[in-house]
N, C-alpha and C positions, 0 to 999 in steps of 0.2 A: 205374806206382805214383805216385799223387799224393803231393806234398810239401806241407808248410805253406806257406801263403801269407805272405809278408813285404813290408813296404813298402820301396820304394826311394826315392832322393833326390827324386823327383817326386811322392812321395805315392800313386802308383797301385799296384796289388797285380797281381803276376805270376803266373800258374798254372805248374805244373811240366809240364804237357803240352808237348812240343816244338813242336808246329805251333801251339798257342794262345800259346805263349811268343813265338814268332818274329813272329806277326801283332801281339801286344801291344807288343813292343818297337819294331816298325816305326812303328806308330801313335803311340807315345811320343815316338819322335825326331822324326816329323812335327811332333808338338804342340810340342815343345821348340823345334824351329827356327822355328815360327810365333811362339811366345811370344817368342824372342829377336829376331825381326824387329819385333815390335809394341813391345817395350821400347826397341828402338833408335830407332823412329820417335818414340815418346813422349819419348825423352831428347833427341832431336833438336828436337822441338817444345818441349820446356822450355829448352833452350839458347836457341832463337830468341827464346821469350817473355821470357826473363830478359835479352835484349839490349835490349828496350824496357820491360819491366816487372819490374825486378830486385828482389832482396830487400835492397837498399840497403846493401850491404856497404861500398860507397865512398861516403860522403856527398857527396863532391866531384863525383861523375860527374853530368853533365847527360843526362836521359833524352830519347829521340827517340820520339815518338809512333808506335804501332805499328798494325798491320792497314791499313797503307797510307794512313792519313790525314795530310795535311800540316797545318802549323800555319797559322791564319789570319792574314793580314796586315792586315785591317780588320773593323770590326764589321758592314758591310754584308753580308759574306759569310756571316753566321752564321744567316741566315734569321729574325731577331728581329721581334717585333712593332713595327709602325710607332711607336708611342706610346713603347715602351722606347728605340727607336733615337733618336728626337727627344729624349728625357730624357738619353740619353748624350751627344748633342751639346751640349745645354745645360750639361752637367757640364764641358765642355772637354776630354773624352777623345776625342782625335783618332784614336788607333790604341792597339791592345790591347798591354799589357805581355807580357814572355814567359810569365809564369805565366798570364795571361789567354789568350794565343793557343794554349797547350796545353791549358788545362783546358776552356774553354768549349765546344769541340766535343763534349766528353763531357757536361758537365753541362746543356747546353740541351736535348739529347735525353731526359735523365732518368737517366743512369747515375751509379751510385755512384762517388765519387772520393775517393781519399786524395792529397792534395797537400802537398808538402814544399817550401817556400820561406822565405826570410828575411823578416823584418818590412820593410814598405815597398816591396814588390814588386808590389803590386796584388791580393793574394788576396781583400780585401774586395770588390772590383769583381766578382771571379768570382761569389761567391754572390748578391750583391745583383742583379746582371743576371739571374742564372739565375732567382732568386725573382721578380723584376719580370715577367720573360718568361712565366713559368708562370702567375702570378695574373692577369696581363693576358688571357691566353686563356680563363682560368674566368670572368673578369668579363663577356665577351661572352655568356656563358650565363646571366647574372644569377643568379649563385650567392647563396643566401641565408643561408648558415652565419655564425652569430656566433663560432664557434671559429677560433682561429688556423690560418691556412693554412700558415704556415711559423714555425719556432722557430730562433732563432740563439743558442747557448750561448758564453759568453765567461768568461773566468776573473776578471775585475776589473771594478768599477763604472765607473772611467774608461773602459775600453775599450767597455763597453756604451752610455755616453753618446756617445760618439766615432762608434760604428757607427750608432746610432740617428740621428744627425745626418746622416750620409751617405746613410742610407736615406731620410730625409725629403726630402732634396734630390733624390734620384733618383726618389723615389716621387710626388712632388707633381704630376707631369703626367700620372701613370698612375691616380690615384683609388684608391691603396692606402694603407691606415691601419696606421700601425706605432706601437709605443711600446716604451720600456725599462722593465725590471722588475729591481730591485735592492734590496737590504736597505739600511737607514738612512734610509729616506723613509718617508711615510704608508702603512701596510699597507692600511687599508680602501679608500684613494683608488685605489690600484693594483689591488686586487680588484674594485672597481666598474667601472673601465676595462676589464678583461677581460671581465667579465659583459657589459657594454654592446656588446662585439664589437670585434675588432681582427683585422686580416689577417696581420701580422708581429709577433712579439715578440722582442726583443734582450733577453737576461737573464743574470745569474748564476745558477749551479746552485741555490745554497741556497734563495732566496727562490722561485723558481719551483717547486721540487720542493715546498715547503709548499703552494703553491697547488693543485697537482696532487693531493696526499695529501688535502686538504680539499675536494676536488671543485669547486673554483673555476675549475679550468683543465680543458678536455678536450682529449685528443689524437686524438679520433675522425677530424677532418678535417685533420689534419696532413699535408700532401703533401711537404713539404721540412724536412729537420732538418740543421743546421749545427753543428759543435763546431769553433770557431776557437781556435788556439793550444792543441792538445791536449797538447802536450808540458808546458806549464805548468799544465795540468789536474792533471797527475800530481804535478808539483812542489809544488803548492799544497794537495793532498789532496782535490780535489773530483772525482776520477775515479769514486768510487762513485756520485756525483750523476748523473754523465754517463752511466754505464751503467744507472742507473735509468731514464732517458727512452728509451735506446736498446732496452731490453727491452720498454718499453710502446708502442713505435710500431708501426704497422701494416706489414704486409709491402710494401705498395705505396709507401710513404714512401721519398722519394730521401734519402740519406744522404751528407753531404759532410763530409769530416774534414781539417782543415788544421793543419800543424804547421810550426815554424821548424826544427826538428831531425827526423832520421830515426832515432830510438832505437828499440831492441827493443819497449818498451812501447807505443809508439804504433803499431807495425806489428801487434802482436799484437791491439791494440784493433779496427784495422780488418779483420783477418782474421776476427775473431770476430763482428763485428756487421754489417759491410757486405757487401752481396750483389753477388759478382763485380765487386769495385772495380777501378777503373783507377788505377794508382799512377803519380803524375808528380811528379818532382823537377826543380826548377829551381835547385837550390843551385849558386851560381857556384864555380868552381874554386879561387877564393881565398875567405878567411873574412871580408874586408872588402870593401865596395864600391869599386870602382876610381875612383869620381869623388869620393872624399874626399881632400882634400890633408891629409896628416898632417906636423905639426910637433912638435918636443920643444924646449922652451926651457930652459936649464940658469941657476938662480939660487938664491940662499940661501932657506932658510924665512922669514926676516923681510923678504925682498924680493919674496915672491909676490904680495902685495896690489897693490903698485905695477906689477908686469908685468901682472897681471890688468886692472886699471883702464887700463893703457896700451893693451892689446889691444883691449879693449871700445871704447874711445873711437876707436881707430884703424880697426877694422872696421865699427862701426856696424851691428851684426847686425840682421836684421828680427826674429829670435827666437833666442835662444841658451839652452843649458842649461850649467850649471857644476857638476861633480861633486865632491863630497867623500867621504871615507871615512867620516865619522862625523856624527852629528846635531849635536853640539856645534860642530863646526867650520862646519857649514852655517849654523847660527844666526849665528855670529860673522862670516862672510863676508856673510851677507844684511845684517846691520847696517851693515858698512863700506861696501858699495855703495850701499845707500839714503842714507846720510849723505855719501856723495860724488857724489850726484846722479844715480846710475843708477836707471833705472826697473826695479827687480829685486823678486821675490818668492820666497817659500819654500815647498817642499812636504815635509812631514814624514810620518811614518807614523801619527802620532796628530791628523793634521788631520781635523776633523769633515767628514763627507761633503758637506754643502751648501757648505762653504767650498772643498772640492776641486773641485766643479763650477763654482762662480762663477770659481775661479781659471783652469780650462780656458776658460771663456768669455772672460775677460779676455786670455788669451793669443791666442785667435782674433781678438779685436778688435783686436790689436796694441798693448795696453795695457801689456805685460810684455816688456821686451827681454831680460832675464836671469832665468832660473828656476834657483834653487839647490836641488839635490837629492842625496840619498844613492842608492845602487844599489836598497836595499829600498823607499824610498818612491817612487821613480821607475817600480816595476814596473806594467806596464798602460797607462802614460802614452803616448798615441800623438798625436803633433802633427806634421802634414805639413809645416809652415812652418819648421822649425828649420834655419838656415843654418850655425850654428857651434856646436860642442861643446867646452867647456874642461874639462880635467882639472886642478882645482885640486890634487887629491891623485891621484897615479899609484896605480891600484888594485893590490892584492896579487896577484889572480887575473887572468892574462892573459885568460881568456874574457870577464871582466867589461869589459876594455878594449874588446873587440870589440862587446860589446852597447852600451856608451856611445857609441861613434862611430857605431854603426849608427843613431842617432836622428836623423842628418842623411843628406843625399843620398837622399832617399826618392823614390820614383815618378819616377825618371829625372833628378832634380835634381842639382846640384853641392853639395858641402858641404866644411867645413873643420874639423879638429879639432886643438887646441893642448894640449899637456900640459907642466905645469910640473915640472922635474926638480929636486929639491932633496935635501938630505942625509939626509932622513927616509925618502923613497920612492923615491929614484933607482935603488936597486939592483933595483927590479921592472921596470926597462926592458928589461933583457938577456931576461929571461923572456918578455916580451911579444914582443921581435923574434924571439926562437926558435919562438914560437907562430905567429906570423905567416908566417915563411919568408922567403926571400930574394926574393920576388916583391913583397913590400910594402915600400916604402921610408919610413922615418920620418926626416925630416930635422933634425938635431939643431943648434942654434945657441945661442949666448950670449945673455943677456938684453940688451935694447937700453938703452943708457946714458940715452936720453931718458925712457924708462919708469921707470927706477930714480930718476929725479930728480922723479918726480910726488909732490906733497905729499898727505899723507893727512890730509884735513879732519874726519874723524871721530874722536871722543872715544874714550877707553877703555869699550867697551860694558859692562864689569863694574861700572862706576861709574854706570852709568845704570839708574835704578830700573824704567825702561820696557821695558828690553832684555828680550826673551822668553826668553833663556837664563839669566837671572839666577837664577831659582828652583833650576834644576838644579845650579848652581854654589854658590850661597850656603848651601844646605842642608849642605853638607859642612863650612862654616865656613872663612873664609878671610879673609886681609888684603887688602892691595893686589894687585890682578890686573894690575898694570902689567909683570909680568915674564912673559917667554915662555921657551921652552925654552933659550933662549941666555944667560938670566940677566938681560935687561933690553930691552925693546922699547919705544923711544920713540915708535913709531907707535900703540900700543896693545894690549898684551896679547892675542897669539894663544894660544889654549889648545894645551897638550900633549896631543894625542890619539894620538899613535903608538903602535902595538901594541908596537913594540920599544923604548918608552921605559924609561928607568931605573927601577928598582923603587922609588926614593926617591920618585917622583912618580906620583900617580893619574890616573884618566881625567879628572878635572876640573882638572889641571894643578897640584894642590897638592903641596907638600914634604910627603911622609907622615912623614918623620923629625920634623920639627917638630910636626906633628899629635900623634904619639904622645908626644912629650915633654910636650906640653901637657896630654894626658890624664893622664899620670902625676903631674903636678904637682897636677892637680885632686883625684886620688883621694888623694892625701898630705894636702891640707888638710882633706877630709872625714873622714879617718881621725882626725886630730888632734881635730876636733870631737867626733866619736863617744867618744873617749877621755876627754875632759873630762866629757862628759855622763855616761858610765857611772861615772867617779870621784865625781861629786857625788850620784848616786843611790844610791851604796854598794852596787851590784850586783857585790860582789867575786866572788861564785861563779859568775856568769854569764861564759862565754867572751866577751873583748872583740873587737870587730869587726876590729881591725886585727890580731889574732893569727891571724885566718883569712888574712891576705893577706901574711904574712911571708915565705913561700917561693913565692909566685906569681910567675910570669913575666908580662912585658907582653903584652897581646894579649886575644883573645877569652875564653880561659878565665878570667883575672883578672875580666873584666868580667861573666862569668855568675856568678861566686862573689859579687861584690858584690851583683848584683841579687838572689841568692837571699838574702842577709843582709837586705837591705831588706825583702824579702817576709815573712821570719821575724818580723823586728821588728813589722811591722804586724799580723801574725796571732798574735803571742804569746798574748795574753790569751784569744782564742777557743780557742786550742789547749788551754791550761789548763783552761778551763771543759769542754772536751770530755772531758779526762781525768778531771775530777772526776764528771762523769755515768758514766763507766766504773767508778767505785768500787762497793763491795757495797750501799751505801746506794742510789746511783742505779740499780743494777740491780733492788733490791727494788721502788723506787718505779714502776719502768718496766713491772715485771711486774704489780703490782697495778693499775696504769691499764689495762693491757691485758684484765686479767681482769674488773674492776669498772667500767670506764670513768671512774674519777676516782682521784685519790690518796688514800691513807689516811694 
């Protein structure tokens, strides 16, 4: 007698017949054994792949190239085009950096790569060499397309200018045309250059996407696509624009993705859009380059300028960056350094684009020895010749410290980082040390007496009408700015910009208690004036303005009530007229006008 069939754990149906059941069970067991063996093989293969191509759970792990491929030790072993190899030699690149030695064996043949390495490790060289080699091959066949053959997306305009400059240097011997595309400059001029034909475009996502949507740009012949600093694309909200290009690229387009960090978002982006990508990470085991000599100098906040002047004069840096925590302090430091004979310049977030580009050019020409910047304003700024980094203010976030000092010691060079430890931000040092770990040594010393004796030749910037920070300060209304957070700075008014400053002082360094008192006095005089005016006009039935403020408290609420009263006084007569129009006679007149088109 047959029984109803039912599913077992393997999803197979087993008949009730004894013989059939025995055969089916035997076959099922064999299948299960084979499946288990296959799964074990796959698991072993996955584990082997993860040894070389991991999911980047440990960002500090350094990956080793898989498939038996060894890292290249010289550019000559990469089978590059002769013109490209000559261009590399002219650039002065004698040997590939670690990221180049690991990535180029995959990017040259055309494989998609997701590379993870810190800034300054030579990532730009990876995709520029790969692009130059591929286009040089095509040039042999006299390709006639005017469409770009390679596109490089970057998050900031400054980085676009920097990479385009490097590209021009490398491409000049290979007859490859390149251009930078970004917002803030002539739209039609860039559009015309794209239509006239270009081989490589280095661009920010927004402007290039606009050209693509207006059919000024074609992706039909794009053979290589690079997204540099993908992690910052997420941070700055550009990732949707990046995905727009990734969706519109052809299947044959080689895609290269580079990031300074190995976060999950970047890995998901590579998994979704890259075809069988090779994951390569050369993030060092420590979070800061070993070639940076890090020192911390203890001093008072009123002595920081003298210490900074002494360090700059002693070191004579080829180019340096001075970091402050706020724009206001950055402007103050810039004024002081310039008026003490230091070739310094300032970069702020609101600096016009043309001035930012000119500033970068001046830095490259060696005309700027010290660049003052905040963390926000310096984003995307890549300068290879920075020898010293000075933290005038110690950052509140330990990660920002790492990003700051990482501006030096790039591409195998040596660098130095000095941090001024004062009573305002000195407490941040402990968190930075914990973040770096015991492997990183920050040498702490007291300020040099010779540096403290340096005379500040600059005047108080807040008394100088040409000081660019005057507007932001004087709008709030202030008296003498010659007092700092200590109550008196003979060297000239450093503003109080600490996040942890007393509530009596605002961001511009004013004493808020005095300011509130001044406001209160001003309102009292105005109330007296209104009172006299109201008495003389004989408006005894109208509520007096000062009665509205008898029970109010100092602050925003009282100020709003005062403003409402002013508006009410100015609009009183129109309001009365409006009420009259709403009377019975006004309604009748309005009705007759609607019916007959004129008043009766």
